[in-house]
VMD Tcl script that draws the C-alpha trace (Angstrom):
set ca {
  {7.50 12.48 -48.37}
  {4.50 12.66 -46.17}
  {6.90 12.01 -43.12}
  {9.13 15.02 -44.23}
  {5.82 17.46 -44.67}
  {5.10 16.37 -41.63}
  {7.93 16.91 -39.86}
  {8.52 20.11 -41.36}
  {5.36 21.00 -40.39}
  {5.37 20.24 -37.00}
  {9.03 22.22 -36.78}
  {7.41 25.16 -38.25}
  {5.04 25.01 -35.18}
  {7.86 24.13 -32.37}
  {6.71 25.90 -29.62}
  {3.37 25.13 -30.09}
  {3.78 21.43 -30.54}
  {6.15 21.55 -28.14}
  {3.46 22.85 -25.36}
  {0.98 20.30 -26.62}
  {3.73 17.33 -26.12}
  {4.62 19.03 -22.44}
  {0.86 19.04 -21.60}
  {0.11 15.69 -22.56}
  {2.49 14.25 -21.05}
  {1.90 15.74 -17.85}
  {-1.71 13.71 -17.91}
  {-0.20 10.85 -19.27}
  {2.43 11.04 -16.07}
  {-0.56 11.85 -13.56}
  {-1.99 8.10 -15.32}
  {1.53 6.44 -15.04}
  {1.82 7.74 -10.76}
  {-1.76 6.82 -10.12}
  {-1.30 3.32 -11.29}
  {1.93 3.10 -9.65}
  {0.79 4.06 -6.25}
  {-2.41 1.40 -6.99}
  {-0.08 -1.13 -7.46}
  {2.43 -0.21 -4.86}
  {-0.42 0.03 -2.35}
  {-1.85 -3.23 -2.91}
  {1.95 -4.87 -2.94}
  {2.34 -3.02 0.37}
  {-0.68 -4.24 1.81}
  {-0.45 -7.65 0.69}
  {2.87 -7.51 2.31}
  {2.11 -6.36 5.77}
  {2.78 -9.86 6.75}
  {5.45 -12.17 5.25}
  {7.03 -15.71 5.62}
  {4.40 -16.38 8.14}
  {2.79 -19.75 7.24}
  {-0.05 -19.55 9.77}
  {-2.31 -17.71 11.86}
  {-3.72 -19.69 14.88}
  {-6.85 -17.73 17.04}
  {-10.18 -18.59 18.58}
  {-13.07 -19.67 16.56}
  {-14.26 -17.03 13.90}
  {-13.63 -15.70 10.69}
  {-10.73 -15.32 8.58}
  {-10.82 -11.58 7.85}
  {-11.74 -10.63 11.78}
  {-9.14 -12.98 12.87}
  {-6.63 -11.31 10.52}
  {-7.68 -7.68 11.25}
  {-7.05 -8.24 15.49}
  {-3.96 -10.25 14.98}
  {-1.96 -8.39 12.65}
  {-3.98 -4.96 12.09}
  {-5.08 -4.30 15.78}
  {-8.38 -3.94 14.68}
  {-11.02 -5.31 16.44}
  {-11.04 -7.37 19.47}
  {-10.99 -11.48 19.71}
  {-14.39 -13.32 20.47}
  {-11.97 -15.41 22.95}
  {-8.52 -15.94 24.11}
  {-6.36 -19.34 23.62}
  {-5.34 -21.22 26.55}
  {-1.62 -21.67 26.98}
  {-2.26 -25.74 26.96}
  {-3.48 -25.34 23.74}
  {-0.78 -23.19 22.27}
  {1.79 -25.55 23.57}
  {-0.12 -28.54 22.24}
  {0.32 -26.59 18.86}
  {4.02 -25.97 18.67}
  {4.40 -29.66 20.06}
  {3.47 -30.81 16.49}
  {6.43 -32.06 14.36}
  {5.05 -29.50 11.32}
  {5.73 -26.40 13.37}
  {9.52 -24.92 12.99}
  {8.49 -21.81 15.40}
  {5.71 -19.86 16.85}
  {4.90 -16.17 17.97}
  {2.49 -15.97 20.83}
  {0.84 -12.41 20.84}
  {-1.72 -11.05 23.49}
  {-3.83 -8.17 22.83}
  {-6.60 -6.41 24.72}
  {-4.90 -3.11 26.63}
  {-4.01 0.21 25.05}
  {-2.33 3.25 25.65}
  {-3.52 6.56 24.47}
  {-5.58 4.11 22.11}
  {-2.84 2.43 20.66}
  {-2.97 -0.90 21.32}
  {-0.50 -2.87 23.58}
  {0.70 -6.25 22.23}
  {2.17 -8.93 24.91}
  {4.91 -11.26 23.15}
  {8.41 -12.38 22.69}
  {11.53 -11.85 21.49}
  {11.03 -13.89 18.73}
  {8.53 -11.47 17.55}
  {11.53 -9.37 16.47}
  {13.02 -11.64 14.48}
  {10.17 -13.96 12.82}
  {8.15 -10.88 12.10}
  {8.45 -10.16 8.24}
  {6.92 -7.45 5.76}
  {7.89 -6.73 2.20}
  {9.15 -10.09 1.66}
  {12.05 -10.76 3.89}
  {12.42 -7.34 5.70}
  {13.05 -7.41 9.65}
  {11.99 -5.01 12.28}
  {15.11 -2.92 13.45}
  {15.59 -0.89 16.44}
  {16.25 2.72 15.40}
  {17.10 3.69 19.17}
  {17.57 2.23 22.06}
  {17.09 -1.73 22.63}
  {14.20 -4.71 22.70}
  {12.65 -4.64 26.39}
  {14.94 -6.61 29.00}
  {13.42 -5.93 31.95}
  {9.86 -6.62 33.07}
  {8.58 -3.12 32.30}
  {10.69 -2.12 29.09}
  {8.09 -1.41 26.59}
  {9.15 -1.01 22.74}
  {7.37 1.26 20.48}
  {6.67 1.66 16.88}
  {7.91 4.62 14.79}
  {4.29 5.99 14.71}
  {3.85 6.00 18.49}
  {6.98 7.83 18.76}
  {5.75 10.58 16.46}
  {2.51 10.91 17.46}
  {2.90 11.07 21.20}
  {6.82 12.61 21.14}
  {7.90 9.40 23.16}
  {11.88 8.94 23.61}
  {13.74 6.26 25.09}
  {13.27 6.44 28.88}
  {9.48 7.98 28.60}
  {7.09 6.10 31.02}
  {3.98 4.71 29.89}
  {0.90 3.91 32.16}
  {-1.14 0.95 30.29}
  {-4.96 1.15 30.29}
  {-7.01 -1.21 30.67}
  {-8.57 -2.68 27.47}
  {-9.80 -0.20 24.93}
  {-10.71 3.24 25.54}
  {-10.86 2.59 29.20}
  {-10.74 4.90 31.76}
  {-9.13 2.33 33.94}
  {-5.11 2.42 34.46}
  {-2.56 -0.01 35.51}
  {-0.88 3.07 37.48}
  {0.69 0.76 40.07}
  {2.84 -0.80 37.28}
  {4.33 2.00 35.10}
  {6.41 0.71 31.90}
  {9.02 2.90 30.74}
  {10.20 3.03 26.80}
  {13.54 1.02 25.96}
  {13.51 1.25 22.25}
  {11.81 2.71 19.09}
  {11.18 0.48 16.08}
  {12.35 2.06 12.73}
  {9.54 2.86 10.50}
  {7.93 -0.14 8.50}
  {4.45 1.05 6.67}
  {2.85 -1.86 8.79}
  {0.42 -1.55 12.25}
  {3.45 -2.76 13.61}
  {4.39 1.22 13.75}
  {1.65 2.12 15.73}
  {1.92 -0.55 18.28}
  {3.22 -0.88 21.74}
  {5.11 -3.97 22.45}
  {5.63 -5.68 25.56}
  {6.78 -9.04 27.18}
  {4.03 -11.61 27.48}
  {4.96 -11.49 31.41}
  {4.35 -7.78 31.63}
  {0.34 -8.63 30.57}
  {0.53 -11.14 33.48}
  {2.04 -8.88 35.86}
  {-0.31 -5.97 35.60}
  {-3.50 -8.46 35.55}
  {-2.26 -9.91 39.09}
  {-4.49 -7.97 40.85}
  {-7.66 -8.19 38.66}
  {-10.34 -10.82 38.11}
  {-13.17 -10.62 35.74}
  {-11.86 -7.85 33.86}
  {-11.76 -5.26 36.91}
  {-9.74 -4.47 39.63}
  {-10.10 -6.68 42.87}
  {-10.76 -3.96 45.81}
  {-7.91 -3.20 48.23}
  {-5.90 -5.26 46.49}
  {-2.30 -4.42 45.47}
  {0.71 -6.53 45.06}
  {4.18 -4.69 45.65}
  {6.52 -4.64 42.36}
  {9.10 -6.45 44.27}
  {7.01 -9.35 44.98}
  {5.81 -9.27 41.80}
  {8.87 -9.55 39.77}
  {9.33 -13.08 41.92}
  {6.32 -14.72 40.72}
  {6.00 -16.81 37.88}
  {4.27 -14.95 35.50}
  {4.07 -17.82 32.82}
  {1.01 -16.34 30.57}
  {-2.25 -18.25 31.54}
  {-3.73 -17.35 27.57}
  {-3.18 -16.08 24.67}
  {-5.17 -13.77 21.97}
  {-3.33 -15.44 18.75}
  {-0.27 -17.33 17.44}
  {1.99 -16.58 14.49}
  {3.27 -19.90 12.83}
  {6.33 -20.96 10.55}
  {6.16 -24.86 9.35}
  {9.17 -26.50 8.32}
  {7.72 -27.58 4.93}
  {5.00 -25.63 2.75}
  {3.47 -28.92 1.99}
  {2.79 -29.41 5.67}
  {0.77 -26.24 6.13}
  {-2.67 -27.83 4.89}
  {-2.00 -30.17 6.95}
  {-0.94 -28.52 10.23}
  {-4.09 -26.13 8.99}
  {-6.37 -29.08 9.02}
  {-5.36 -30.36 12.60}
  {-5.85 -27.18 14.33}
  {-9.37 -26.30 12.97}
  {-10.50 -29.82 14.00}
  {-8.77 -29.71 17.42}
  {-11.00 -31.16 19.90}
  {-9.65 -29.44 22.83}
  {-10.97 -25.92 21.86}
  {-12.60 -23.92 19.03}
  {-9.61 -22.68 17.02}
  {-9.40 -21.03 13.34}
  {-6.20 -21.35 11.68}
  {-5.65 -19.17 8.14}
  {-3.21 -18.49 5.74}
  {-1.94 -14.44 5.79}
  {-1.66 -14.52 2.19}
  {-5.51 -15.70 1.52}
  {-7.11 -13.38 4.37}
  {-5.00 -10.02 3.10}
  {-6.59 -10.90 -0.63}
  {-9.99 -11.59 1.10}
  {-9.66 -8.34 3.11}
  {-8.54 -6.36 -0.07}
  {-11.72 -7.27 -2.26}
  {-13.60 -5.61 0.86}
  {-11.41 -2.68 0.62}
  {-10.99 -2.57 -3.04}
  {-13.62 0.40 -3.63}
  {-10.19 2.92 -2.98}
  {-8.46 0.69 -5.87}
  {-11.46 1.09 -8.10}
  {-11.62 4.89 -7.46}
  {-8.22 4.97 -8.40}
  {-8.49 2.98 -11.45}
  {-11.44 5.44 -12.63}
  {-9.61 7.93 -11.96}
  {-6.51 6.83 -14.44}
  {-9.27 5.78 -17.35}
  {-10.86 9.83 -16.63}
  {-7.14 11.01 -17.17}
  {-6.54 8.82 -20.52}
  {-9.85 9.98 -21.70}
  {-9.70 13.86 -21.10}
  {-6.06 13.40 -22.69}
  {-7.62 12.27 -25.65}
  {-10.26 15.35 -25.35}
  {-7.50 17.31 -25.09}
  {-5.60 16.61 -28.05}
  {-8.43 16.71 -30.62}
  {-9.38 20.09 -29.18}
  {-5.79 21.17 -30.13}
  {-5.71 19.89 -33.62}
  {-8.88 21.18 -34.27}
  {-7.77 24.68 -32.79}
  {-4.38 24.70 -35.09}
  {-6.51 24.04 -38.32}
  {-7.97 27.77 -38.18}
  {-3.91 28.72 -38.23}
  {-3.34 26.19 -41.24}
  {-6.11 26.83 -43.72}
  {-3.55 28.32 -46.03}
  {-1.34 25.26 -45.71}
  {-4.22 22.93 -46.33}
  {-5.64 25.03 -49.37}
  {-2.09 24.98 -50.95}
  {-1.67 21.58 -50.47}
  {-5.19 21.02 -52.30}
  {-4.42 22.99 -55.09}
  {-1.39 21.31 -55.80}
  {-3.34 18.47 -55.94}
  {-2.98 16.61 -52.48}
  {-5.15 13.66 -52.30}
  {-7.46 13.07 -49.51}
  {-4.79 10.61 -48.15}
  {-2.01 12.80 -48.09}
  {-4.14 15.31 -45.82}
  {-5.96 12.95 -43.34}
  {-2.52 11.24 -43.89}
  {-0.70 13.97 -42.65}
  {-2.66 15.13 -39.74}
  {-2.80 11.22 -38.62}
  {0.98 11.16 -38.54}
  {1.12 14.12 -36.38}
  {-1.05 12.99 -34.05}
  {1.51 9.75 -33.53}
  {4.67 11.49 -33.56}
  {3.04 13.75 -30.94}
  {1.16 11.14 -29.09}
  {4.71 8.63 -29.24}
  {6.51 11.91 -28.13}
  {4.22 12.59 -25.05}
  {4.52 8.93 -24.17}
  {8.41 8.98 -24.02}
  {8.43 12.34 -22.32}
  {5.91 11.43 -19.66}
  {7.59 7.56 -18.70}
  {11.05 9.99 -18.28}
  {9.17 12.68 -16.11}
  {7.82 9.53 -14.09}
  {11.64 8.44 -13.54}
  {12.22 11.69 -12.40}
  {9.48 12.19 -10.11}
  {9.64 8.36 -8.57}
  {13.63 9.31 -7.95}
  {12.75 12.52 -5.88}
  {9.87 11.02 -3.95}
  {10.25 7.66 -3.44}
  {12.43 7.80 0.23}
  {9.67 10.47 1.34}
  {6.64 8.43 0.10}
  {8.12 5.19 1.50}
  {9.14 6.97 5.40}
  {5.93 9.05 5.27}
  {3.10 6.24 4.04}
  {4.76 3.34 4.32}
  {4.52 2.46 0.51}
  {7.49 1.34 -1.04}
  {7.06 2.36 -4.88}
  {9.52 0.56 -7.14}
  {11.34 2.31 -9.86}
  {11.07 -0.34 -12.60}
  {10.40 -0.49 -16.31}
  {6.63 -0.04 -17.52}
  {4.61 -3.08 -16.76}
  {3.10 -4.80 -20.14}
  {-0.19 -3.68 -19.07}
  {0.93 0.12 -18.99}
  {2.82 -0.44 -22.59}
  {-0.75 -2.12 -23.87}
  {-2.14 1.31 -22.23}
  {0.05 3.50 -24.22}
  {-0.42 1.33 -27.61}
  {-4.22 1.70 -27.21}
  {-3.22 5.57 -26.31}
  {-1.52 6.47 -29.43}
  {-3.69 4.41 -31.46}
  {-6.85 6.39 -30.17}
  {-4.97 9.47 -30.56}
  {-4.70 8.65 -34.51}
  {-8.34 7.48 -34.47}
  {-9.37 10.84 -32.72}
  {-7.13 13.27 -35.30}
  {-9.36 11.51 -38.33}
  {-12.11 14.03 -37.55}
  {-10.37 17.23 -37.78}
  {-8.19 15.41 -41.14}
  {-11.55 14.95 -42.55}
  {-13.02 18.77 -41.47}
  {-9.27 19.83 -43.22}
  {-9.93 17.67 -46.23}
  {-13.61 19.05 -47.01}
  {-12.94 22.45 -46.12}
  {-9.82 23.46 -46.81}
  {-10.34 25.09 -49.90}
  {-13.01 27.03 -48.61}
  {-12.08 28.22 -45.63}
  {-8.18 28.57 -46.78}
  {-8.76 30.35 -50.17}
  {-10.91 32.89 -48.75}
  {-8.69 33.90 -46.36}
  {-6.91 37.47 -46.27}
  {-3.47 37.81 -45.89}
}
mol new
graphics top color blue
foreach p $ca { graphics top sphere $p radius 0.5 }
foreach p [lrange $ca 0 end-1] q [lrange $ca 1 end] { graphics top cylinder $p $q radius 0.2 }
display resetview
């Protein structure tokens, strides 16, 4: 009987109830959207580099090594000699290695020297590989491959000339050895998008006439002669390493950290990413705070809606009292209404979220590099929704008690 009364009462106020459900659904969808973006941002961040077992650089902190080798932020305290690099890759544990060299720039975009293995070995989002969207990988000494962010922000296309500057924000340029764009990478949502990639030999070539970070006055070797030189690198900035067996990671890491020829650091990218996320997690906490405020505001709004509806239902409540309705009936009626409205709002908000994600997912991925997966609600979201429904019923107790105690006085005196 109580359920029939509740459904009949809700149906009699169908327009008001529908608008209430829709308003609460939008608030809950906002919560779900924020939570989804928060979780997806964390996943995208931790998947910036995947399937790389170790990153090796000169002796420094793990976060600093991760920042300059992966995120192109900051500078290395020192370089690694090529001899040390060769000693490392000769180890039986090493399956593959990718050397990288940093230090130069172009219009505030970092220039990275590496070999073609970088395009095959660098993985992100689990097993995603780098792909050329336009052109090809570098084949000539002065070819350069640029990330999608560089191409978009600078308006570069295939064969666009590039002059590399010495160092970061430097006024000194290697204008005697211009590069040209040979390829543009597809968007990845990683720091690769804002990186200019050249060969290790090219890094050596542009520094032929340089010593101690400065150009040697009056010395300028012709490009034709440079092309015939042995351009094997003398040092590099860092190394990405993959091992044959995961069981060998810590063994190799310990050997590198104890390497006697020079001071080296070896870090696990996943561990360093977690460490870095804890440092920047203020954004995550802010989003979490916004989610909680949204839920709290929704509950307050729901209580206000129930309170406002009571003034229109005084006669209804008074008639129930006059017919002998017990406190349990009146209170149970409003609590059941709150249960039905909150449950419908949860279902509608979930449906709206899936539609929104289906529409916006490609745009979010291409614009911000955040892959928002369309999947069922997490266990945490389900718990939050159960708590929301219970809280909505609890909040409805206040207007329910008021409706019971004041229904006769308020309802029977209303003039029709």
